[in-house]
C-alpha positions in Angstrom: -3.2 -12.6 -17.3 0.1 -13.2 -15.5 -0.1 -14.5 -11.9 0.6 -11.9 -9.2 3.9 -12.4 -7.4 5.9 -10.5 -4.8 7.5 -8.5 -7.6 4.2 -7.5 -9.2 3.8 -3.7 -9.2 1.0 -2.5 -7.1 -0.5 -0.7 -10.1 -1.2 -4.0 -11.7 -3.4 -5.0 -8.7 -5.9 -2.1 -8.7 -8.3 -0.4 -11.1 -6.1 1.5 -13.7 -8.4 4.5 -13.4 -6.9 5.1 -10.0 -3.7 6.3 -11.6 -5.4 9.0 -13.6 -7.1 11.4 -11.2 -8.0 14.9 -12.4 -5.6 17.7 -11.5 -8.1 18.9 -8.9 -8.9 15.5 -7.3 -6.6 15.9 -4.3 -8.0 12.8 -2.6 -7.5 10.7 -5.8 -4.0 12.0 -6.2 -3.1 11.3 -2.6 -4.5 7.8 -2.8 -2.6 6.9 -6.0 0.7 8.5 -4.7 0.3 6.6 -1.4 0.0 3.3 -3.2 2.8 4.2 -5.5 5.2 5.0 -2.7 4.6 1.6 -1.1 5.5 -0.3 -4.3 8.8 -2.1 -4.7 8.9 -1.1 -8.4 8.6 2.7 -7.7 12.1 3.6 -8.7 12.1 1.6 -11.9 8.6 2.9 -12.8 9.8 6.5 -12.3 12.9 6.0 -14.4 10.7 4.4 -17.2 8.3 7.3 -16.9 11.1 9.8 -17.4 13.0 8.0 -20.1 12.5 9.1 -23.7 11.5 5.6 -24.8 9.0 4.9 -22.0 7.8 8.4 -21.2 4.6 8.3 -19.2 3.0 11.7 -19.8 -0.3 11.5 -17.9 -1.3 10.2 -14.5 0.6 9.1 -11.4 3.8 7.2 -12.1 6.8 6.5 -9.8 5.0 8.3 -7.0 4.8 11.6 -8.9 2.2 13.5 -10.7 2.6 14.7 -14.3 3.7 18.2 -13.1 6.1 16.7 -10.6 7.7 14.5 -13.2 8.0 17.5 -15.6 9.7 19.5 -12.8 12.1 16.6 -12.2 12.9 16.4 -15.9 13.8 20.1 -15.9 15.8 19.8 -12.7 17.8 16.9 -14.1 18.5 18.9 -17.2 16.7 16.4 -19.5 15.9 18.9 -22.2 14.9 18.2 -25.8 18.0 16.4 -26.6 17.4 13.6 -24.1 13.7 13.7 -24.5 14.1 12.8 -28.2 17.2 10.5 -27.7 19.5 12.5 -29.9 22.2 13.0 -27.3 23.2 15.9 -25.2 23.4 19.3 -26.7 26.8 21.0 -26.3 27.2 23.3 -23.3 26.8 27.0 -24.1 30.0 28.9 -24.0 30.7 31.5 -21.3 30.6 34.2 -24.0 27.2 33.0 -25.2 25.8 32.9 -21.7 27.1 36.4 -20.9 25.3 37.8 -24.0 22.0 36.2 -23.3 21.7 37.3 -19.6 
């Protein structure tokens, strides 16, 4: 086991089960998110959790729940193309957008 340092993420210092509360365990979710938000690695963790190569699907990561991360992915426009690392899909034309509304 690597020695703990100032740069060690908080998640490495607690029971891993803490990061996987059930969807209805509000106390567990709050506890995990509170620790996550105090961590110096929070931003890097969130970016890894959102990246196609390092996608973290379940549990709390980067201070967000699975559903919150999915919403962030949608709001960033990270659709299937980025999720599967095949590049951005071309933007729809105005004509196509008008016919699908």
